[in-house]
Structures are given as C-alpha cells and as structure tokens.
Backbone as CSV, one residue per row, in Angstrom:
resi,resn,N_x,N_y,N_z,CA_x,CA_y,CA_z,C_x,C_y,C_z
1,MET,160.690,73.742,-137.114,159.599,74.638,-136.787,160.108,75.660,-135.779
2,HIS,159.820,76.904,-136.027,160.303,77.988,-135.184,159.262,78.302,-134.111
3,ALA,159.692,78.267,-132.864,158.763,78.537,-131.763,158.727,80.043,-131.505
4,HIS,157.545,80.588,-131.566,157.370,82.012,-131.279,156.805,82.174,-129.878
5,ALA,157.384,83.103,-129.151,156.833,83.403,-127.829,155.589,84.265,-128.043
6,HIS,154.496,83.860,-127.445,153.261,84.626,-127.584,153.318,85.819,-126.653
7,HIS,153.144,86.967,-127.234,153.136,88.195,-126.444,151.695,88.537,-126.096
8,HIS,151.385,88.474,-124.822,150.042,88.854,-124.387,150.075,90.325,-124.033
9,PRO,149.176,91.114,-124.613,149.198,92.543,-124.307,148.859,92.793,-122.835
10,THR,149.463,93.831,-122.308,149.156,94.216,-120.929,147.751,94.801,-120.897
11,PRO,147.133,94.857,-119.721,145.775,95.419,-119.655,145.647,96.810,-120.280
12,PRO,146.603,97.750,-120.044,146.445,99.049,-120.708,146.514,98.941,-122.233
13,GLN,147.399,98.080,-122.744,147.481,97.905,-124.202,146.180,97.323,-124.744
14,ARG,145.623,96.368,-124.022,144.369,95.740,-124.451,143.238,96.779,-124.457
15,ARG,143.187,97.585,-123.400,142.150,98.631,-123.330,142.300,99.632,-124.455
16,HIS,143.547,100.057,-124.712,143.770,101.019,-125.799,143.358,100.431,-127.138
17,ARG,143.716,99.185,-127.359,143.368,98.529,-128.624,141.852,98.441,-128.781
18,GLN,141.159,98.032,-127.712,139.697,97.935,-127.775,139.072,99.303,-128.036
19,TYR,139.591,100.334,-127.370,139.068,101.688,-127.558,139.236,102.129,-129.012
20,PHE,140.436,101.961,-129.562,140.677,102.409,-130.931,139.908,101.593,-131.956
21,VAL,139.706,100.312,-131.697,138.888,99.502,-132.616,137.448,100.009,-132.603
22,LEU,136.906,100.256,-131.408,135.529,100.755,-131.327,135.393,102.115,-132.011
23,MET,136.341,103.015,-131.784,136.262,104.330,-132.415,136.469,104.229,-133.925
24,GLY,137.290,103.278,-134.363,137.455,103.062,-135.805,136.161,102.570,-136.439
25,VAL,135.474,101.654,-135.754,134.180,101.164,-136.250,133.196,102.324,-136.326
26,CYS,133.219,103.191,-135.338,132.332,104.360,-135.327,132.579,105.229,-136.569
27,LEU,133.835,105.537,-136.818,134.152,106.372,-137.982,133.772,105.690,-139.297
28,VAL,134.057,104.409,-139.401,133.702,103.675,-140.623,132.192,103.700,-140.850
29,LEU,131.419,103.505,-139.772,129.956,103.554,-139.908,129.485,104.913,-140.418
30,PHE,130.012,106.007,-139.854,129.618,107.342,-140.309,129.992,107.568,-141.773
31,VAL,131.223,107.243,-142.106,131.694,107.489,-143.481,130.909,106.651,-144.474
32,LEU,130.726,105.359,-144.190,129.966,104.505,-145.110,128.507,104.936,-145.194
33,ALA,127.931,105.338,-144.060,126.518,105.728,-144.053,126.263,106.874,-145.023
34,TRP,127.097,107.917,-144.969,126.799,109.106,-145.772,127.523,109.154,-147.101
35,SER,128.477,108.262,-147.346,129.119,108.275,-148.658,128.596,107.169,-149.572
36,VAL,128.124,106.057,-149.004,127.706,104.937,-149.837,126.255,104.537,-149.574
37,VAL,125.939,104.233,-148.334,124.638,103.645,-148.012,123.487,104.609,-148.321
38,ARG,123.699,105.913,-148.137,122.598,106.870,-148.378,122.139,106.867,-149.829
39,LEU,123.004,106.421,-150.741,122.615,106.379,-152.157,121.519,105.343,-152.389
40,TRP,121.472,104.304,-151.564,120.451,103.272,-151.693,119.316,103.435,-150.682
41,SER,119.698,103.825,-149.441,118.669,103.913,-148.406,119.070,104.918,-147.336
42,VAL,118.343,106.049,-147.329,118.601,107.063,-146.306,118.232,106.530,-144.916
43,PRO,117.097,105.817,-144.743,116.813,105.277,-143.410,117.913,104.336,-142.886
44,ALA,118.494,103.550,-143.780,119.587,102.664,-143.358,120.808,103.491,-142.946
45,ALA,121.075,104.579,-143.651,122.202,105.449,-143.310,121.966,106.103,-141.945
46,VAL,120.727,106.522,-141.705,120.395,107.123,-140.407,120.555,106.077,-139.297
47,ALA,120.100,104.853,-139.546,120.238,103.783,-138.554,121.717,103.521,-138.260
48,MET,122.554,103.532,-139.289,123.986,103.326,-139.084,124.571,104.446,-138.221
49,CYS,124.098,105.672,-138.433,124.588,106.802,-137.633,124.117,106.710,-136.189
50,VAL,122.916,106.199,-135.977,122.428,106.021,-134.599,123.306,104.995,-133.876
51,VAL,123.643,103.911,-134.569,124.533,102.907,-133.968,125.900,103.538,-133.694
52,ALA,126.403,104.307,-134.665,127.711,104.948,-134.496,127.688,105.952,-133.344
53,MET,126.550,106.578,-133.105,126.429,107.569,-132.044,126.562,106.926,-130.655
54,VAL,126.187,105.675,-130.534,126.242,104.983,-129.246,127.655,104.486,-128.933
55,ILE,128.471,104.320,-129.937,129.787,103.702,-129.754,130.751,104.548,-128.906
56,PRO,130.885,105.875,-129.084,131.886,106.609,-128.287,131.718,106.499,-126.777
57,PRO,130.502,106.605,-126.214,130.427,106.414,-124.769,130.813,104.992,-124.344
58,VAL,130.450,104.006,-125.138,130.824,102.621,-124.828,132.348,102.483,-124.895
59,ALA,132.962,103.103,-125.898,134.422,103.045,-126.028,135.102,103.716,-124.840
60,ALA,134.530,104.812,-124.340,135.110,105.485,-123.176,135.050,104.591,-121.944
61,VAL,133.942,103.897,-121.766,133.816,102.980,-120.625,134.813,101.832,-120.760
62,VAL,134.912,101.262,-121.949,135.847,100.158,-122.185,137.283,100.634,-121.972
63,GLY,137.603,101.824,-122.475,138.967,102.341,-122.361,139.376,102.680,-120.943
64,ASN,138.422,102.943,-120.073,138.732,103.319,-118.696,138.402,102.240,-117.684
65,ARG,138.004,101.078,-118.170,137.640,99.988,-117.260,138.882,99.484,-116.518
66,ARG,138.700,99.225,-115.257,139.785,98.702,-114.430,139.665,97.189,-114.384
67,GLU,140.751,96.508,-114.694,140.741,95.050,-114.672,141.193,94.553,-113.304
68,PRO,140.795,93.344,-112.915,141.179,92.814,-111.601,142.695,92.837,-111.421
69,GLY,143.117,93.281,-110.262,144.543,93.301,-109.963,145.264,94.543,-110.424
70,GLU,144.613,95.412,-111.155,145.269,96.627,-111.623,145.267,97.675,-110.527
71,ARG,146.362,98.427,-110.442,146.456,99.463,-109.418,146.711,100.831,-110.032
72,TRP,146.608,100.983,-111.340,146.905,102.271,-111.968,145.981,103.354,-111.451
73,TRP,144.874,102.930,-110.961,143.846,103.790,-110.428,144.244,104.308,-109.058
74,ASP,144.912,103.439,-108.272,145.190,103.716,-106.874,146.482,104.496,-106.647
75,GLU,147.448,104.310,-107.510,148.760,104.913,-107.299,149.142,105.762,-108.499
76,SER,149.645,106.970,-108.245,150.030,107.861,-109.334,151.494,107.713,-109.695
77,GLY,152.301,107.150,-108.793,153.737,107.063,-109.025,154.485,108.159,-108.281
78,ASP,153.775,109.187,-107.830,154.368,110.270,-107.059,154.127,109.970,-105.580
79,PRO,155.173,109.623,-104.811,154.975,109.211,-103.417,154.250,110.261,-102.573
80,GLU,154.584,111.537,-102.787,153.943,112.586,-101.988,152.455,112.681,-102.306
81,SER,152.129,112.624,-103.592,150.722,112.682,-103.992,149.962,111.464,-103.487
82,ASP,150.567,110.286,-103.603,149.902,109.060,-103.140,149.650,109.121,-101.637
83,ARG,150.639,109.643,-100.868,150.466,109.772,-99.425,149.319,110.730,-99.118
84,TRP,149.290,111.836,-99.842,148.229,112.825,-99.614,146.851,112.224,-99.890
85,TRP,146.727,111.492,-100.999,145.425,110.897,-101.342,145.032,109.818,-100.343
86,ARG,146.024,109.035,-99.862,145.693,108.029,-98.844,145.162,108.704,-97.594
87,GLU,145.826,109.797,-97.188,145.354,110.507,-95.997,143.987,111.135,-96.242
88,ALA,143.780,111.695,-97.411,142.504,112.334,-97.728,141.379,111.310,-97.813
89,GLY,141.709,110.100,-98.243,140.684,109.078,-98.402,140.404,108.290,-97.148
90,ARG,141.279,108.446,-96.132,141.097,107.692,-94.896,139.880,108.234,-94.152
91,PRO,138.997,107.358,-93.746,137.833,107.861,-93.010,138.277,108.483,-91.692
92,ARG,137.733,109.634,-91.412,138.076,110.329,-90.178,137.295,109.753,-89.025
93,ARG,137.919,109.806,-87.855,137.188,109.443,-86.659,136.281,110.608,-86.342
94,ARG,135.033,110.367,-86.331,134.086,111.447,-86.081,133.868,111.604,-84.585
95,ARG,133.931,112.832,-84.167,133.601,113.121,-82.772,132.100,113.192,-82.657
96,PRO,131.564,112.679,-81.563,130.121,112.789,-81.404,129.721,114.253,-81.298
97,SER,128.575,114.555,-81.804,128.052,115.913,-81.763,127.868,116.341,-80.309
98,PRO,128.212,117.600,-79.963,128.026,118.054,-78.581,126.576,117.910,-78.129
99,ALA,125.653,118.058,-79.032,124.241,117.928,-78.658,123.932,116.510,-78.197
100,LEU,124.655,115.533,-78.742,124.398,114.145,-78.365,125.119,113.754,-77.085
101,THR,126.220,114.448,-76.758,126.990,114.069,-75.581,126.701,114.955,-74.373
102,ALA,125.926,115.997,-74.553,125.623,116.907,-73.434,124.829,116.162,-72.376
103,ARG,125.111,116.521,-71.136,124.366,115.894,-70.041,122.924,116.379,-70.068
104,PRO,122.011,115.502,-69.748,120.619,115.963,-69.717,120.437,116.978,-68.602
105,ARG,119.707,117.999,-68.900,119.455,119.044,-67.912,118.339,118.606,-66.980
106,ALA,118.431,119.119,-65.784,117.359,118.838,-64.819,116.110,119.571,-65.284
107,PRO,114.945,118.972,-65.071,113.736,119.645,-65.519,113.573,120.976,-64.777
108,ALA,113.018,121.930,-65.483,112.807,123.251,-64.883,111.826,123.125,-63.723
109,ARG,112.115,123.863,-62.649,111.219,123.822,-61.478,109.995,124.660,-61.750
110,THR,108.926,124.148,-61.295,107.672,124.890,-61.435,107.280,125.434,-60.056
111,ALA,106.421,126.393,-60.066,105.958,126.962,-58.798,105.216,125.882,-58.025
112,GLY,105.473,125.762,-56.797,104.828,124.761,-55.976,105.673,124.458,-54.767
113,PRO,105.313,123.453,-54.075,106.064,123.139,-52.852,107.461,122.667,-53.194
114,PRO,108.467,122.998,-52.397,109.829,122.551,-52.677,109.939,121.027,-52.553
115,PRO,110.808,120.413,-53.309,110.955,118.956,-53.232,111.507,118.534,-51.864
116,GLN,111.120,117.437,-51.356,111.558,116.976,-50.038,112.454,115.806,-50.134
C-alpha cells in the first residue's frame, strides 16, 4: 500500500478555492436558469437568478476573510511601508486642549467696596 502525504491547502488557497466554487455555482445557476429551467418555469428561473444574485457578495466576503493566525493583512512585505503603517496606526498621545488646561480666571470685579 502506497502512503500518500495529505496536502492541506494553505488558508489563501482554501479561500481562493471557496471563492471560485461559489462564483462557479453562481454562473451555473444563471446559465441553467435561462437556458433550461425557463422552458418549464419562468418563476423558477427567476428564483434561481435571485439566489445567484446573492452569491457574489458572499463570495467576496469568503474570499477576503482573515483566518486566525494569518498576518497577510498586517504586513505587506515591504519593510518601509510596514514601518510607515505601524507609525500611522499608532495612537497618538493627545495633548489636552488649551481650554481645558487654562488656569481659571479671577472673577471680574464689580463696582463696590474694595475687598479687604
């Protein structure tokens, strides 16, 4: 018996495969709806197209989903660009607004006897 090493697809390969399968199902639904199913039932063909219409946004979400432990999102591979984005994404230390740090002013003097 020949032992085969099981190749597990990497997350990007898995995402690409899922995306293309979903888009293939979408195309098959459209083609079957208007080339075959409409001959028997136009409402069924329309229903198939409505289902097919929902698939591309779902495929886009599936194709761009980030899996646990993946860093393709965080790092571009270009050290200068990655450094720039890290600096841009770092929360800045905010200085308090001058209006909040200004010393309270003494109340305006009114006409009357001088304070003692």
